DOROLO-69294 format. One record per residue (C-alpha): x, y, z; residue in one letter. Coordinates in pm, whole numbers, padded with zeros to 5 digits, always signed. Example, Ala and Ser with C-alpha at 12.3 -4.5 7.8 and 13.67 -1.06 7.14 Angstrom:
+01230-00450+00780A+01367-00106+00714S
// end
This chain:
+11344+06800+12939M+11703+06849+13047K+11797+07214+13003L+12135+07238+12833E+12368+07495+12686S+12297+07560+12319G+11923+07505+12336Q+11693+07782+12216R+11405+07918+12420A+11130+08172+12355V+10982+08356+12654V+10684+08587+12612T+10615+08866+12858G+10991+08873+12914A+11039+09244+12988A+10953+09222+13358S+10850+09003+13651G+10821+08630+13600I+10912+08646+13233G+11238+08828+13296F+11327+08594+13584A+11269+08290+13362L+11471+08441+13079A+11758+08519+13315E+11749+08170+13469A+11756+08010+13124L+12047+08232+13020C+12236+08116+13329L+12184+07758+13210R+12350+07849+12879G+12041+07867+12661L+11994+08117+12381T+11682+08311+12477V+11443+08506+12257V+11269+08772+12463L+10922+08879+12348A+10705+09150+12499D+10452+09415+12398V+10652+09691+12574E+10931+09777+12330A+11131+10013+12553T+11132+09785+12856A+11214+09489+12631L+11520+09661+12485E+11639+09755+12834T+11616+09391+12944V+11786+09266+12628R+12073+09508+12670A+12120+09420+13037S+12138+09047+12965L+12360+09092+12659A+12599+09306+12867A+12643+09007+13097R+12756+08793+12807G+12431+08604+12748F+12305+08522+12400T+11969+08695+12372V+11747+08835+12101H+11441+09058+12141A+11120+09081+11938E+10834+09317+12019T+10510+09120+12002C+10149+09145+12120D+10060+08782+12187V+09688+08860+12150A+09755+08938+11782D+09767+08609+11590A+09951+08763+11295A+10210+08917+11527A+10281+08579+11688V+10311+08421+11344D+10565+08690+11262G+10751+08621+11586L+10775+08250+11506A+10892+08318+11152Q+11161+08559+11272A+11284+08323+11542V+11297+08019+11315L+11471+08214+11040A+11737+08331+11285R+11786+08024+11506F+11648+07731+11307G+11446+07574+11586Q+11289+07629+11927V+11346+07375+12203D+11149+07548+12479L+10842+07769+12438L+10738+07960+12751V+10395+08120+12710N+10425+08356+13005N+10262+08682+12892A+09950+08760+13093G+09737+09035+13242V+09554+09055+13573G+09228+09205+13462G+09024+09430+13686R+08900+09374+14040L+08527+09389+14098G+08204+09189+14103P+08132+08983+13794L+07813+09180+13731W+08016+09499+13702D+08246+09358+13433S+08223+09483+13077Q+08283+09324+12735P+08620+09497+12705G+08735+09336+13032D+08665+08990+12896W+08805+09056+12549A+09131+09196+12686W+09187+08933+12956T+09106+08637+12731F+09289+08793+12438G+09620+08790+12626V+09582+08509+12879N+09411+08249+12660V+09439+08346+12295F+09800+08451+12356G+09886+08096+12457I+09676+07946+12178A+09860+08170+11931N+10197+08063+12069G+10109+07696+12039V+09964+07737+11690R+10263+07935+11563S+10551+07740+11719F+10435+07382+11771L+10438+07271+11405P+10814+07330+11384S+10865+07157+11720M+10669+06858+11590L+10894+06842+11284R+11204+06830+11504Q+11024+06570+11721A+11133+06720+12052A+11075+07015+12281G+10879+07144+12576H+10588+07388+12604V+10534+07576+12931V+10209+07766+12986N+10178+08009+13277L+09841+07981+13448A+09785+08066+13815S+09663+07911+14136L+09342+08087+14027A+09328+07826+13750G+09269+07557+14013L+09069+07762+14263T+08818+08045+14225A+08892+08358+14429P+08612+08616+14415P+08612+08953+14237F+08847+08836+13962L+08593+08674+13729G+08757+08725+13387P+09104+08645+13524Y+08988+08330+13703V+08798+08211+13397A+09099+08275+13174S+09338+08084+13399K+09100+07789+13424H+09100+07795+13044A+09481+07785+13039V+09482+07473+13258V+09222+07304+13038G+09398+07406+12719L+09722+07262+12852S+09556+06934+12951E+09409+06900+12601S+09743+06979+12438L+09929+06723+12650A+09671+06457+12568A+09686+06534+12196E+10065+06512+12187L+10055+06182+12374A+09795+06041+12134M+10008+06120+11828V+10315+05968+11994G+10508+06294+12025S+10797+06332+12268R+10711+06700+12321I+10611+06764+12681R+10374+07022+12828V+10384+07193+13167S+10128+07430+13315V+10245+07648+13603V+09999+07754+13874C+10178+07996+14106P+10038+08198+14394G+10137+08556+14472H+10461+08664+14301V+10643+08996+14288Q+10553+09127+13944S+10379+09412+13764R+10061+09216+13691I+09864+09452+13916A+09969+09729+13675E+09846+09545+13366S+09607+09826+13273E+09906+10014+13133R+09896+09780+12832N+09521+09755+12776R+09442+09855+12414P+09242+10180+12391P+08971+10003+12191A+08904+09775+12492L+08923+10047+12756A+08629+10082+12994A+08582+10269+13318A+08517+10053+13622S+08153+10035+13730R+08245+09939+14086T+08232+10229+14337P+08580+10337+14454P+08507+10262+14821D+08401+09907+14732V+08714+09859+14519L+08928+09982+14807A+08777+09722+15042R+08820+09446+14785I+09182+09545+14725H+09257+09555+15097A+09110+09207+15135G+09331+09074+14857F+09644+09227+15006V+09567+09061+15338Q+09480+08724+15186A+09779+08704+14950L+10046+08752+15215G+10412+08785+15117N+10490+08766+14748A+10749+08519+14621M+11056+08664+14450A+11045+08601+14072P+11388+08437+14083G+11267+08181+14337D+10965+08107+14120L+11184+08066+13812A+11402+07811+13994S+11096+07605+14086R+10961+07621+13731I+11291+07509+13579L+11305+07219+13825A+10955+07116+13716G+11051+07134+13349I+11350+06908+13407E+11126+06654+13582K+10874+06672+13295D+10605+06767+13546D+10277+06850+13380F+10138+07048+13673L+10391+07275+13843I+10270+07406+14179L+10510+07653+14336T+10342+07770+14657H+10287+07462+14880P+10153+07677+15163E+09853+07763+14942L+09771+07410+14826N+09492+07381+15083G+09258+07565+14848G+09330+07315+14572V+09270+07023+14809R+08939+07174+14921S+08819+07195+14564R+08926+06838+14489L+08747+06721+14803A+08429+06895+14689A+08454+06728+14348V+08515+06391+14514D+08207+06434+14736R+07996+06528+14436A+08112+06229+14232T+08038+05993+14522R+07696+06149+14579D+07614+06107+14209A+07722+05742+14201A
// end
């Protein structure tokens, strides 16, 4: 999809981090951008800052885990702008560090509610109108953890694998019905964002104290900090994502220095398929 002035984009999780960087990059390309986020105050701050620079932006507070709220978002956007050319399902949470056996139902419900159901809600609410206009592009933000399986992030890893699978199914379905709508799934590594602070937005009904001892959590956290290395600037990530969109890439990998983990997994799958032959 060639990104052009006058097109309309919706970006969820747009009040900070990757979402804001994508919204800003799209504004710089001349697109009208609808910013959606669960944090109303931060969202208004971002909207005002972009509008002050002369960009055409609109903001809607929305919890993507709430199907009715996403329906309302789509209705408001379509009533105001008529159509959506680019849907960026970016909103996501990091979940909680710790062994899988220490996880609790609320951890799974919250992580899947935002990371998986949030994307499913976006597709369900916006894609019918995109199908009617017979054009557009859907971008789903997964993670390198959707292609690999780092330890101590069970719900997050499972949710990001689900995002990759959901995106593959969606792309295949659109191809089978002859649609020109394209799908991209982004699998970035470590990026400067507030995802490590996701707990600030966990609904009280899904709150649960960690069962992992603090000293164990400290060691796990220290290991992650060491393994992740330097975080990519959100603006750099946004540039790579937009380049992938314009090439109609399905899988957008943004951290080539981390692709060894993906290759190792593919090699293991290849060995297993040959052994089973």
